[in-house]
C-alpha positions, -999 to +999 in steps of 0.1 A: +149-728-511+144-751-541+175-770-552+174-753-586+173-719-569+203-729-547+223-738-578+215-705-595+223-686-563+257-704-562+264-692-598+255-656-587+278-658-556+307-672-577+303-645-604+290-668-631+259-646-633+265-609-630+243-578-622+221-569-652+226-604-668+195-624-676+188-660-665+185-687-691+150-691-704+124-713-687+129-740-714+167-738-711+165-742-673+141-771-677+166-788-700+196-779-678+181-793-646+159-820-661+130-804-644+094-795-650+081-760-658+064-760-624+097-768-606+116-741-625+089-715-618+090-724-581+128-719-581+125-686-598+099-675-573+123-684-545+150-662-562+127-633-567+115-633-531+151-636-518+160-605-540+185-626-560+168-620-593+141-596-605+117-594-634+130-574-664+102-549-669+112-544-706+111-581-715+081-602-703+092-636-690+128-624-686+145-625-652+178-608-645+203-603-617+195-569-600+219-540-603+206-524-571+195-534-536+161-523-521+163-536-486+153-516-455+152-526-418+124-525-393+128-537-357+100-552-337+078-583-338+046-592-356+023-622-353-004-629-379-023-649-353-024-619-329-031-594-357-061-614-369-075-615-334-070-577-330-091-573-362-118-596-347-110-622-373-104-660-370-068-670-378-062-701-398-033-719-414-026-745-440+008-762-440+019-767-477+054-780-472+075-793-443+110-806-450+146-805-438+172-793-463+208-780-462+211-744-452+219-721-482+242-691-480+215-664-475+200-684-446+234-694-432+244-658-429+211-645-414+208-674-389+245-676-381+247-712-392+276-734-404+278-747-440+270-782-427+239-771-408+204-780-419+172-760-417+136-771-414+116-753-440+078-749-434+057-732-460+023-720-447-007-702-461-020-679-434-057-671-433-080-646-417-117-656-417-107-682-443-093-655-466-056-659-476-035-630-464+000-643-464+023-670-477+051-677-451+082-697-453+098-705-419+134-715-416+142-732-383+178-744-375+173-782-372+197-784-343+174-762-322+143-782-329+151-819-323+124-843-333+100-816-345+071-827-368+046-807-388+017-818-366+028-795-337+021-765-360-013-777-371-032-770-339-062-747-338-063-713-323-032-700-305-015-734-310-009-725-347+014-697-336+050-707-342+061-685-313+040-706-290+054-738-303+090-725-301+085-716-264+064-744-251+079-773-271+116-763-273+122-737-246+131-710-272+120-676-259+118-649-286+130-615-274+133-593-305+133-595-343+149-577-372+131-573-405+144-568-440+116-554-461+112-549-498+085-550-526+084-575-554+059-586-580+042-619-570+048-650-591+021-673-605+022-700-578+020-676-549-005-654-567-028-684-570-025-692-533-033-656-524-061-653-549-046-624-568-031-619-603+006-627-610+027-595-614+009-575-587+033-558-562+034-575-528+053-568-496+082-592-489+095-593-453+124-615-441+125-617-404+152-630-381+138-638-346+164-637-318+162-655-284+166-637-251+203-646-253+207-631-288+207-664-307+189-665-341+162-691-335+140-687-366+140-670-400+109-664-420+101-650-454+065-637-457+046-625-488+017-602-479-012-593-501-021-565-478-003-535-464+012-546-431+015-525-400+042-529-374+041-522-337+076-518-322+085-540-293+073-574-281 
């Protein structure tokens, strides 16, 4: 999560921003954080996809703290690599970001981390026959992936599967997963990556993958431009 988004999230948690209340304008946030418009837009995108803020449909360009929660839960597991192969398509991936940052409250809770823990954030554009189908943000507890580098996720074919890397490189066996699913309108940056117009509804899925001993070993937030199907079980 962008540091501006973490700061705004902290204000929401502490009650400095309340349900129904609007965020400061883009220009105000730029001034407040001495940031560019691109950085502010990226932070707002993070907040929208986390469900922390939403577009105000009555006021273009206005974002507010939601007064409702639209989460649902689906159990099971899903691999874009395997799904592409089932469709007789060639899977592909572009790593857009790879960095280690402090875990923020939403990720701490989902991955059962301590406030002092760090997470490795990897942003990837997932492709099928070179067509963008998903923007995915992976959140990996740094303590479970010692010495990991982005190149291990840049292999071709099955090697690009994070599940394969988790098992073969770090001995982390995924057993089951729990999904939080909602719908949001896609923001400008992610819309450009997916080749669609900003404001179009997209499926947002946050997945927590658990090991065979029940330990959360990975979180991921995926933004889909297509309707995703889920097959229960591993």
